[in-house]
C-alpha positions, 0 to 999 in steps of 0.5 A, a space after each residue: 309082136 304076133 298073135 302066137 306070141 301074145 297067146 303064149 304070154 297070156 298062158 304064161 301069165 295065167 299059169 303064174 297067177 295060178 301058182 301065186 294063188 296057190 303058193 301064197 297060202 294054200 289053205 286060204 286060196 282053196 276056200 272061197 271067202 264067204 264073208 259079208 264083204 260082198 255086195 249085191 253088185 259084186 255078186 252080180 259081176 261074179 255071176 257074169 264072169 264064170 270061173 272068177 271067184 274071189 280068193 281074197 284071204 281074211 286079214 293076216 298078221 303083219 309079219 305074214 303079210 310082209 313074207 307073202 309080199 316078198 314072195 309075190 314080189 320075187 315071183 312077179 319079178 321072176 315071171 317078168 324077167 322070164 317073159 322078156 328073156 324067152 319072148 322078146 329076143 329077136 330071132 330066138 326060138 320061143 319055148 312053150 309056156 310051161 318051160 318058160 315057167 320053170 324059171 319061175 319055179 326055180 326062183 320059188 324053190 331057191 328063195 322060198 323052198 317051194 318045189 313046183 312041178 307040172 302034172 299031166 292029168 287029162 290032156 296029152 303031156 308035152 313033156 314026158 317028165 310031166 307024167 305022174 311018177 309017185 303014188 301021190 301024183 297018181 292019186 292026184 291025177 285020179 282026184 283031179 279027173 274026178 273034179 276034185 279041186 285039190 289033192 293034199 298030203 303031209 308026209 315026212 315034213 313035206 306038205 304036197 298039194 296038187 291042183 288043176 290048171 284048166 286048158 283053154 282053146 289056145 292050149 288045146 292046139 298042142 295038148 290034144 285031147 278028147 275031153 270036153 274040159 281038159 286039165 293039166 295040174 301043178 304039184 306044190 311041195 313045201 316043208 312044214 312043221 308038224 305038231 
């Protein structure tokens, strides 16, 4: 496997991890756990690895844990199958990672009712379909560019959340930009009950 393929797989896995963290429980994933479970040793390790913050949720009821486990299983399995289908067939042209991830998006929508969509934020869009279309998405781009970690709304029984995806050096080779810290985004939409 060449270096270019490994880079694509690495980006695919990072995108999948971001998707899993956000869709597992958007409210919990967006707040850093500040409980007493951290020790001086783990705090020191976290300081040495910028950007790696614990998103571990507090204990949840068993029925919710089972549902999350089933969803995570489906997403991990879909990601693994997508990687093998797109990157390990000899002679097959390899798609860009965001395209390969659309297979995972399909599983999330079909099995869990979670709609996911890439969003061009502060780097060149590789696909014009990723440009913001709706007022929510346009507002999300403004918020994410300003440094906000999420942009959310609940409208017509749908919870929408946009969150950033930081583009690293390997990404910038294609997503050319003048920004120091270019970001893309992902928009997740889930049906909710409103009280």
